[in-house]
C-alpha positions in Angstrom: 51.0 106.7 72.2 53.9 105.4 70.0 53.1 104.1 66.5 55.1 101.4 64.8 54.7 100.0 61.2 55.4 96.5 60.1 55.5 95.0 56.6 52.9 92.3 57.4 51.1 90.3 60.1 53.8 87.8 61.0 56.3 90.6 61.8 53.7 92.4 63.9 52.8 89.3 65.9 56.5 88.8 66.6 56.6 92.3 68.0 53.5 91.6 70.2 55.2 88.4 71.5 58.3 90.3 72.5 56.3 93.1 74.2 57.5 95.7 71.7 53.9 96.7 71.1 50.6 96.3 72.9 48.1 96.4 70.1 48.0 95.8 66.4 46.0 94.6 63.4 46.6 91.7 61.0 44.9 89.1 58.9 43.4 85.9 60.2 46.3 83.5 59.5 49.2 85.1 61.4 47.5 84.9 64.8 47.0 81.1 64.3 50.7 80.5 63.9 51.5 82.9 66.7 49.2 81.1 69.2 50.5 77.8 68.1 53.9 79.1 69.2 52.6 80.2 72.6 52.0 83.8 71.8 49.2 84.9 74.2 47.2 87.4 72.2 43.6 88.4 72.6 41.1 89.3 69.7 39.3 92.5 70.5 37.7 93.5 67.1 37.4 92.3 63.5 36.5 93.5 60.0 34.1 91.7 57.6 35.7 89.2 55.3 37.2 90.6 52.1 38.2 87.6 49.9 38.7 89.7 46.7 41.4 91.8 48.5 44.0 89.0 48.2 45.3 87.5 45.0 48.2 86.2 42.9 49.8 88.6 40.4 51.8 87.7 37.3 53.5 89.8 34.5 51.0 90.6 31.7 52.9 88.6 29.1 53.5 85.6 31.5 52.8 82.1 30.2 51.0 81.5 33.5 47.4 81.6 32.3 45.7 79.3 34.9 46.3 78.1 38.4 47.6 74.8 36.9 50.4 76.7 35.2 51.9 77.5 38.6 53.6 74.1 38.6 57.3 74.5 38.4 57.2 78.3 38.9 58.7 80.6 41.5 56.2 82.3 43.8 56.9 85.1 46.2 54.8 85.0 49.4 55.0 86.4 52.9 55.4 83.4 55.1 52.6 82.7 57.6 50.3 85.4 56.1 46.8 85.4 54.7 48.2 85.1 51.2 50.3 82.2 52.2 47.1 80.4 53.1 45.5 81.5 49.8 48.5 80.0 47.9 48.0 76.7 49.6 44.3 76.8 48.6 45.2 77.5 45.0 47.7 74.7 44.9 45.2 72.2 46.4 42.6 73.4 43.8 45.0 72.7 41.0 46.3 69.4 42.5 49.9 70.8 42.8 52.1 69.7 45.6 54.1 72.3 47.4 57.4 70.7 46.3 56.4 71.1 42.7 57.2 74.8 42.7 59.7 77.1 44.3 58.3 79.2 47.1 60.3 82.4 47.8 59.5 83.8 51.3 59.7 87.6 51.2 57.7 90.5 52.7 55.2 92.1 50.3 56.3 95.1 48.2 55.1 97.4 45.5 56.1 98.7 43.0 58.0 95.8 41.7 61.5 96.4 40.4 63.4 94.9 37.5 65.1 92.5 39.9 61.7 91.4 41.3 60.6 90.4 37.8 63.8 88.3 37.4 63.6 86.7 40.9 60.2 85.1 40.7 57.3 84.3 38.3 54.4 85.4 40.5 53.6 87.4 43.6 51.0 86.9 46.3 49.6 90.3 47.3 46.8 92.0 49.3 45.2 95.4 49.3 46.2 98.1 48.8 49.2 96.6 47.0 46.9 94.3 45.0 44.8 97.2 43.9 47.9 99.1 42.8 49.0 96.0 40.8 45.6 95.8 39.1 46.1 99.3 37.7 49.5 98.5 36.4 49.3 97.6 32.7 52.4 95.4 33.1 50.7 93.1 35.5 47.5 91.0 35.8 45.7 89.2 38.6 45.7 85.4 37.9 43.2 84.6 40.7 41.9 86.1 44.0 40.5 84.7 47.2 36.8 84.6 46.1 35.4 81.2 46.9 38.7 80.2 48.4 39.4 82.2 51.6 37.5 84.6 53.8 40.4 87.0 54.5 39.3 88.6 57.8 41.2 91.4 59.4 41.6 91.2 63.2 42.6 93.7 65.9 44.8 92.1 68.5 46.4 92.9 71.8 48.7 91.3 74.3 46.5 89.4 76.8 48.2 90.7 79.8 47.8 94.3 78.5 44.1 93.9 78.0 43.6 92.4 81.5 45.3 95.5 83.0 43.9 98.1 80.7 40.2 97.3 79.8 39.5 101.0 79.5 42.2 101.6 76.9 41.1 98.6 74.8 37.5 99.9 74.9 38.7 103.3 73.7 40.7 101.8 70.9 37.7 99.9 69.6 35.5 103.0 69.7 38.2 104.9 67.8 38.3 102.2 65.2 34.6 102.3 64.8 34.7 106.1 64.3 37.5 105.8 61.8 35.4 103.2 59.9 32.5 105.5 59.8 34.7 108.4 58.6 36.1 106.2 55.8 32.6 105.1 54.7 31.3 108.7 54.6 34.5 110.3 53.1 36.0 107.7 50.8 37.8 110.2 48.6 39.3 112.1 51.4 40.3 108.9 53.2 41.9 107.5 50.1 43.9 110.7 49.6 45.3 110.5 53.2 46.2 106.8 52.8 47.7 107.2 49.3 50.0 109.9 50.7 50.9 107.9 53.7 51.6 104.7 51.7 53.1 106.2 48.7 50.6 104.6 46.4 48.4 105.8 43.5 45.2 107.5 44.6 43.0 105.5 42.3 44.5 102.2 43.6 43.8 103.1 47.2 40.2 104.2 46.2 39.7 100.8 44.6 40.9 99.1 47.7 38.6 101.1 50.0 35.6 100.4 47.7 36.3 96.7 47.1 33.2 94.7 48.1 33.1 92.7 51.4 31.1 89.6 51.9 
């Protein structure tokens, strides 16, 4: 089995569409755009919603104190992602039109660099990057997805692949279930493994793994 990593769901869906991969996981929004563009994907499993795992982050000393303060600001967001959908919900909530701010489309990243702070005023993030940002004294979370989005995680495969390999898809789902059980029963060990793999702070990954789901 070959393993490929992608910065976010839209990029992963592009790889699925072009037969570069057979199976992947992403948030709920990217597959909608992919299917609208004719990408034949099949949902084979899903995670419970986690609305607090997505949010918008600003510098600690930013003059952005409420969602209404986003008007006229520069916001970094991964196009077609779950946090893109959250941004639209935030703007609607505050009565801000999309053309009243500057949207900068960019893949998610952390830690932020000096140039990142100069480029935009706020960043749309999801876990574990959001949890890492929460532990950074130079940043604060302006708002998260609670009461705004559901933020599901889905496991997807190419439709033609599933039709030909039912047994493999079944084995993948079983492995995912076993992995979930392991994480639930060994949170600290799982956090250590993920922190090392992702290059993030251990406490941030632990926070992401223990964040409540609804």
